[in-house]
C-alpha positions as semicolon CSV with decimal commas, in nm:
position;residue;x (nm);y (nm);z (nm)
1;X;15,958;19,215;23,716
2;X;16,193;19,493;23,669
3;X;16,106;19,861;23,576
4;X;16,231;19,813;23,238
5;X;16,039;19,490;23,173
6;X;15,727;19,651;23,324
7;X;15,753;19,949;23,093
8;X;15,840;19,710;22,784
9;X;15,496;19,534;22,890
10;X;15,300;19,839;22,921
11;X;15,417;19,963;22,577
12;X;15,335;19,640;22,413
13;X;14,976;19,619;22,591
14;X;14,915;19,963;22,463
15;X;14,993;19,897;22,104
16;X;14,781;19,588;22,114
17;X;14,494;19,793;22,243
18;X;14,532;20,053;21,974
19;X;14,540;19,807;21,688
20;X;14,205;19,650;21,832
21;X;14,038;19,993;21,826
22;X;14,160;20,049;21,458
23;X;13,891;20,027;21,196
24;X;13,880;19,695;21,004
25;X;13,942;19,891;20,665
26;X;14,290;20,004;20,811
27;X;14,377;19,664;20,921
28;X;14,298;19,529;20,580
29;X;14,481;19,808;20,383
30;X;14,782;19,589;20,327
31;X;14,834;19,496;19,982
32;X;14,804;19,128;19,881
33;X;15,107;18,940;19,812
34;X;15,159;18,662;19,552
35;X;15,449;18,489;19,350
36;X;15,523;18,199;19,124
37;X;15,274;18,358;18,854
38;X;15,218;18,142;18,538
39;X;14,974;18,218;18,262
40;X;14,894;17,983;17,981
41;X;14,692;18,162;17,674
42;X;14,511;17,898;17,460
43;X;14,384;18,077;17,129
44;X;14,050;17,973;17,046
45;X;13,901;17,970;16,690
46;X;14,027;18,302;16,526
47;X;13,689;18,434;16,436
48;X;13,568;18,440;16,778
49;X;13,862;18,665;16,904
50;X;13,862;18,473;17,207
51;X;14,152;18,312;17,408
52;X;14,128;18,091;17,729
53;X;14,364;18,201;18,011
54;X;14,471;17,937;18,262
55;X;14,628;18,144;18,556
56;X;14,859;17,965;18,815
57;X;14,938;18,171;19,124
58;X;15,061;18,146;19,494
59;X;14,906;18,381;19,735
60;X;15,143;18,471;20,007
61;X;14,990;18,722;20,234
62;X;14,996;18,568;20,573
63;X;14,634;18,487;20,727
64;X;14,488;18,576;20,398
65;X;14,136;18,383;20,334
66;X;14,094;18,501;19,977
67;X;14,281;18,610;19,666
68;X;14,179;18,889;19,411
69;X;14,269;18,844;19,055
70;X;14,237;19,160;18,808
71;X;13,976;19,130;18,530
72;X;14,155;19,347;18,289
73;X;13,960;19,653;18,142
74;X;13,868;19,631;17,778
75;X;13,799;19,254;17,771
76;X;13,469;19,064;17,772
77;X;13,533;18,802;18,015
78;X;13,383;18,469;18,114
79;X;13,512;18,281;18,439
80;X;13,483;17,914;18,417
81;X;13,622;17,819;18,759
82;X;13,894;17,870;19,021
83;X;14,087;17,556;19,203
84;X;14,299;17,476;19,491
85;X;14,619;17,326;19,337
86;X;14,704;17,120;19,640
87;X;14,360;16,915;19,659
88;X;14,215;16,998;19,303
89;X;13,902;17,102;19,475
90;X;13,697;17,378;19,323
91;X;13,702;17,705;19,519
92;X;13,414;17,960;19,555
93;X;13,451;18,293;19,359
94;X;13,264;18,589;19,284
95;X;13,323;18,905;19,084
96;X;13,352;19,221;19,286
97;X;13,408;19,588;19,225
98;X;13,755;19,771;19,311
99;X;13,622;19,962;19,627
100;X;13,555;19,613;19,783
101;X;13,881;19,456;19,675
102;X;14,056;19,778;19,811
103;X;13,886;19,753;20,164
104;X;13,950;19,369;20,187
105;X;14,328;19,328;20,123
106;X;14,407;19,459;19,790
107;X;14,515;19,812;19,866
108;X;14,640;19,878;19,505
109;X;14,307;19,797;19,347
110;X;14,176;20,048;19,128
111;X;13,834;20,184;19,233
112;X;13,693;20,161;18,868
113;X;13,828;19,801;18,825
114;X;13,657;19,467;18,851
115;X;13,833;19,172;19,025
116;X;13,763;18,808;19,070
117;X;13,760;18,711;19,441
118;X;13,863;18,379;19,510
119;X;13,796;18,213;19,854
120;X;14,110;18,015;19,964
121;X;14,068;17,648;20,089
122;X;14,251;17,751;20,393
123;X;14,420;18,066;20,535
124;X;14,783;18,123;20,397
125;X;15,015;17,981;20,664
126;X;15,307;18,215;20,801
127;X;15,586;18,164;20,557
128;X;15,364;17,951;20,333
129;X;15,148;17,993;20,032
130;X;14,804;17,891;19,881
131;X;14,836;17,781;19,523
132;X;14,549;17,847;19,299
133;X;14,462;17,798;18,937
134;X;14,198;18,016;18,743
135;X;14,029;17,949;18,438
136;X;13,878;18,227;18,244
137;X;13,811;18,329;17,884
138;X;13,866;18,678;17,735
139;X;13,721;18,814;17,416
140;X;13,947;19,101;17,282
141;X;13,949;19,198;16,906
142;X;14,250;19,407;16,968
143;X;14,456;19,155;17,110
144;X;14,356;18,847;16,898
145;X;14,235;18,890;16,522
146;X;14,270;18,768;16,170
147;X;14,505;18,963;15,925
148;X;14,429;18,799;15,586
149;X;14,496;18,420;15,622
150;X;14,708;18,489;15,926
151;X;14,617;18,526;16,282
152;X;14,785;18,783;16,514
153;X;14,805;18,759;16,896
154;X;14,928;19,097;17,049
155;X;14,920;19,169;17,412
156;X;15,118;19,328;17,698
157;X;15,223;19,049;17,931
158;X;15,340;19,155;18,261
159;X;15,413;18,851;18,466
160;X;15,734;18,637;18,461
161;X;15,627;18,325;18,310
162;X;15,397;18,308;17,988
163;X;15,283;18,041;17,729
164;X;15,061;18,080;17,424
165;X;14,897;17,779;17,254
166;X;14,821;17,808;16,894
167;X;14,496;17,680;16,744
168;X;14,518;17,331;16,604
169;X;14,661;17,314;16,251
170;X;14,871;17,648;16,271
171;X;15,218;17,716;16,242
172;X;15,428;17,997;16,389
173;X;15,541;18,245;16,140
174;X;15,664;18,546;16,348
175;X;15,746;18,619;16,722
176;X;15,889;18,942;16,854
177;X;16,035;18,809;17,204
178;X;16,300;18,536;17,240
179;X;16,066;18,224;17,309
180;X;16,083;17,850;17,344
181;X;15,879;17,674;17,099
182;X;15,745;17,309;17,198
183;X;15,438;17,092;17,124
184;X;15,162;17,024;17,353
185;X;15,027;16,638;17,396
186;X;14,753;16,738;17,142
187;X;15,006;16,839;16,887
188;X;14,950;17,204;16,911
189;X;15,247;17,451;16,881
190;X;15,314;17,620;17,195
191;X;15,514;17,958;17,247
192;X;15,650;18,020;17,583
193;X;15,881;18,268;17,740
194;X;16,028;18,411;18,076
195;X;16,026;18,771;18,131
196;X;16,375;18,892;18,239
197;X;16,304;19,234;18,323
198;X;16,076;19,450;18,538
199;X;15,846;19,573;18,268
200;X;15,569;19,423;18,072
201;X;15,651;19,272;17,735
202;X;15,475;19,398;17,441
203;X;15,446;19,048;17,293
204;X;15,321;18,970;16,951
205;X;15,307;18,668;16,762
206;X;15,174;18,559;16,388
207;X;15,049;18,229;16,288
208;X;14,893;18,072;15,984
209;X;14,718;17,743;15,876
210;X;14,949;17,468;15,771
211;X;14,869;17,175;15,559
212;X;15,101;16,923;15,720
213;X;15,016;16,977;16,098
214;X;15,221;16,827;16,380
215;X;15,109;16,495;16,550
216;X;15,039;16,458;16,917
217;X;15,336;16,401;17,136
218;X;15,419;16,317;17,496
219;X;15,361;16,565;17,768
220;X;15,612;16,855;17,746
221;X;15,543;16,998;18,110
222;X;15,810;16,804;18,293
223;X;15,961;16,965;18,586
224;X;16,275;16,775;18,621
225;X;16,582;16,942;18,661
226;X;16,790;16,916;18,332
227;X;17,103;16,681;18,341
228;X;17,440;16,846;18,381
229;X;17,641;16,888;18,064
230;X;17,818;16,620;17,923
231;X;17,629;16,350;18,134
232;X;17,615;16,077;17,890
233;X;17,459;16,247;17,576
234;X;17,630;16,134;17,249
235;X;17,681;16,490;17,084
236;X;17,782;16,338;16,756
237;X;17,437;16,243;16,702
238;X;17,118;16,408;16,679
239;X;16,861;16,360;16,940
240;X;16,576;16,246;16,714
241;X;16,328;16,141;16,972
242;X;16,391;16,448;17,203
243;X;16,128;16,684;17,296
244;X;16,241;16,974;17,527
245;X;16,046;17,030;17,849
246;X;15,863;17,358;17,872
247;X;16,115;17,539;18,074
248;X;15,870;17,821;18,151
249;X;15,637;17,597;18,326
250;X;15,900;17,458;18,565
251;X;15,822;17,593;18,911
252;X;16,141;17,512;19,110
253;X;16,340;17,798;19,265
254;X;16,635;17,842;19,490
255;X;16,783;18,106;19,699
256;X;17,145;18,103;19,817
257;X;17,247;18,300;20,145
258;X;17,643;18,317;20,127
259;X;17,802;18,314;20,455
260;X;18,143;18,460;20,532
261;X;18,344;18,281;20,237
262;X;18,622;18,179;20,482
263;X;18,371;17,927;20,607
264;X;18,285;17,793;20,258
265;X;17,925;17,772;20,372
266;X;17,593;17,898;20,232
267;X;17,260;17,857;20,369
268;X;16,971;17,787;20,093
269;X;16,629;17,707;20,050
270;X;16,459;17,561;19,746
271;X;16,096;17,521;19,658
272;X;15,968;17,211;19,474
273;X;15,633;17,089;19,388
274;X;15,557;16,716;19,377
275;X;15,275;16,605;19,154
276;X;15,328;16,242;19,096
277;X;15,052;16,007;19,262
278;X;15,227;15,768;19,533
279;X;15,544;15,965;19,577
280;X;15,595;16,009;19,947
281;X;15,963;16,148;19,971
282;X;16,212;16,389;19,816
283;X;16,580;16,287;19,771
284;X;16,844;16,569;19,763
285;X;17,162;16,391;19,669
286;X;17,442;16,605;19,790
287;X;17,693;16,712;19,529
288;X;18,042;16,550;19,543
289;X;18,277;16,772;19,748
290;X;18,007;16,925;19,938
291;X;17,872;16,863;20,298
292;X;17,501;16,926;20,407
293;X;17,415;17,016;20,755
294;X;17,081;17,146;20,963
295;X;16,819;17,025;20,700
296;X;16,467;17,098;20,747
297;X;16,157;17,107;20,534
298;X;15,800;17,200;20,547
299;X;15,474;17,189;20,329
300;X;15,425;17,559;20,208
301;X;15,046;17,476;20,134
302;X;14,967;17,423;20,499
303;X;15,277;17,516;20,704
304;X;15,343;17,137;20,824
305;X;15,705;17,074;20,923
306;X;15,838;16,730;20,777
307;X;16,054;16,462;20,891
308;X;16,405;16,483;20,752
309;X;16,697;16,260;20,758
310;X;17,056;16,243;20,626
311;X;17,172;15,909;20,505
312;X;17,525;15,816;20,389
313;X;17,669;15,501;20,216
314;X;17,516;15,182;20,315
315;X;17,250;15,339;20,527
316;X;17,081;15,461;20,194
317;X;17,033;15,102;20,056
318;X;16,932;14,950;20,411
319;X;16,650;15,230;20,417
320;X;16,526;15,110;20,079
321;X;16,624;15,427;19,893
322;X;16,671;15,378;19,514
323;X;16,909;15,626;19,342
324;X;16,971;15,648;18,969
325;X;17,340;15,493;19,061
326;X;17,461;15,272;19,308
327;X;17,556;15,470;19,620
328;X;17,924;15,467;19,727
329;X;18,068;15,492;20,091
330;X;18,079;15,876;20,013
331;X;17,738;15,915;19,873
332;X;17,504;16,128;20,108
333;X;17,145;16,204;20,050
334;X;16,901;16,418;20,235
335;X;16,564;16,237;20,273
336;X;16,244;16,448;20,327
337;X;15,926;16,237;20,426
338;X;15,572;16,333;20,352
339;X;15,227;16,178;20,290
340;X;15,208;16,012;19,964
341;X;15,060;16,243;19,686
342;X;14,713;16,130;19,578
343;X;14,585;16,119;19,229
344;X;14,501;16,475;19,098
345;X;14,670;16,647;19,382
346;X;15,023;16,793;19,447
347;X;15,230;16,922;19,756
348;X;15,453;17,230;19,739
349;X;15,769;17,194;19,951
350;X;16,048;17,421;20,097
351;X;16,380;17,258;20,170
352;X;16,629;17,430;20,381
353;X;16,997;17,316;20,461
354;X;17,341;17,458;20,502
355;X;17,609;17,352;20,234
356;X;17,989;17,352;20,291
357;X;18,196;17,345;19,968
358;X;18,546;17,451;19,966
359;X;18,604;17,377;19,607
360;X;18,344;17,612;19,483
361;X;18,296;17,853;19,736
362;X;18,604;18,032;19,893
363;X;18,833;18,311;19,924
364;X;19,123;18,386;19,682
365;X;19,363;18,696;19,712
366;X;19,120;18,861;19,918
367;X;18,834;18,808;19,680
368;X;18,487;18,599;19,737
369;X;18,479;18,333;19,474
370;X;18,153;18,144;19,380
371;X;18,181;17,902;19,093
372;X;17,872;17,673;19,068
373;X;17,607;17,560;18,812
374;X;17,239;17,610;18,849
375;X;16,980;17,371;18,704
376;X;16,675;17,550;18,804
377;X;16,503;17,826;18,585
378;X;16,504;18,106;18,885
379;X;16,799;18,119;19,107
380;X;16,891;18,396;19,356
381;X;17,238;18,452;19,523
382;X;17,278;18,696;19,813
383;X;17,623;18,804;19,896
384;X;17,748;18,808;20,258
385;X;17,682;19,120;20,461
386;X;17,975;19,372;20,396
387;X;18,072;19,241;20,070
388;X;18,023;19,408;19,720
389;X;18,007;19,260;19,374
390;X;18,288;19,289;19,112
391;X;18,202;19,026;18,856
392;X;17,905;18,806;18,749
393;X;17,975;18,584;18,432
394;X;17,592;18,561;18,369
395;X;17,342;18,842;18,341
396;X;17,163;18,895;18,658
397;X;16,905;19,138;18,797
398;X;17,099;19,305;19,090
399;X;16,936;19,462;19,393
400;X;17,000;19,565;19,746
401;X;16,818;19,403;20,014
402;X;16,669;19,589;20,312
403;X;16,956;19,460;20,523
404;X;17,197;19,620;20,276
405;X;17,316;19,282;20,114
406;X;17,345;19,250;19,743
407;X;17,129;19,013;19,576
408;X;17,163;18,865;19,206
409;X;16,878;18,697;19,057
410;X;16,947;18,474;18,766
411;X;16,677;18,368;18,523
412;X;16,760;18,068;18,318
413;X;16,507;18,019;18,033
414;X;16,743;17,744;17,866
415;X;16,672;17,380;17,901
416;X;17,027;17,324;18,036
417;X;17,238;17,407;18,335
418;X;17,385;17,766;18,368
419;X;17,754;17,794;18,499
420;X;17,768;18,108;18,724
421;X;18,079;18,265;18,818
422;X;18,081;18,538;19,097
423;X;18,361;18,760;19,247
424;X;18,332;19,019;19,528
425;X;18,522;19,214;19,790
426;X;18,502;19,318;20,131
427;X;18,383;19,687;20,150
């Protein structure tokens, strides 16, 4: 061992010893991390001033064994249960004070607050997540009340994805934030929206009884990516049997890491939840003109790495893979294999690969050009290091990464594709 290596070894050893001597409260002082929040508010009988909250969230703090959910001050609350979304199993939970939450992984907890502590089914894997669903009911006459014949729901909503279900037999007459309106399978009107900004939305809606209530319909929580524009729809006729999927509920998201534009390449990962019983694979059909390489995949719930293979032309048919159209010699598909999903369960996948697409990612007159459509509701594009943004056709939240790269976050709350055009220049 050289002197330099020996010094490095001693320094590392001293650091580990110091960490071991630190109090547990210090080690637990990190703040819990989470993503993919979604809340559905189901308005109960108006005279009760109560609304059920179905809250879904992914805990992402590596190694965490529990998750703390804030019980908002000023609400009478009743917790009905907490569930692991991978297996559907019930999770143990208890209500704790803020000082307990602060000492045990939720550093930003208020000492005067109350929190629902949920024991996770398994520790959060490194680079993975633990998906949970919380079912609770709040009573708050300031948020949900009658106003003559009407009912009013008025509440500050801070997370990105929200839905409010009206009581059966009520129509929507007013809503102050751009929202999608759909029907639940039970025939209730649901109002949903995605929060584009970084502040809470002072959301308010008004509804009243209707003499001709809607009928029950097929489920509206489909998570499929919408078809590309012009893919067979006859625009000369109304889609009389169409019920749009709830865009807010869709949980697919994608991040593009652009490489130097002269390579026409970008690394990406996209997260996807499979819920259909019996499904044992995910098919990623490579777009015409693109080339996929270095694919990999894992189960975010457990950290397990999955078998991945790339098939082309006849190999697709020989493997028994069925596509929506007959594969040609140029058809390429990346297949991710996993254990078949069981009834009442789900699996969350992260799929990574490198794409090369000289038609839609290139350099022109010294400028970076990105011209590509997005089908998912949440999309992030990170420019190559050393490049700055000069144009974006679609509104985006723009940030600088810790490495000094420019990141653009596109939220598409419409049930169709978004065509994104980006220009950039070398610094």
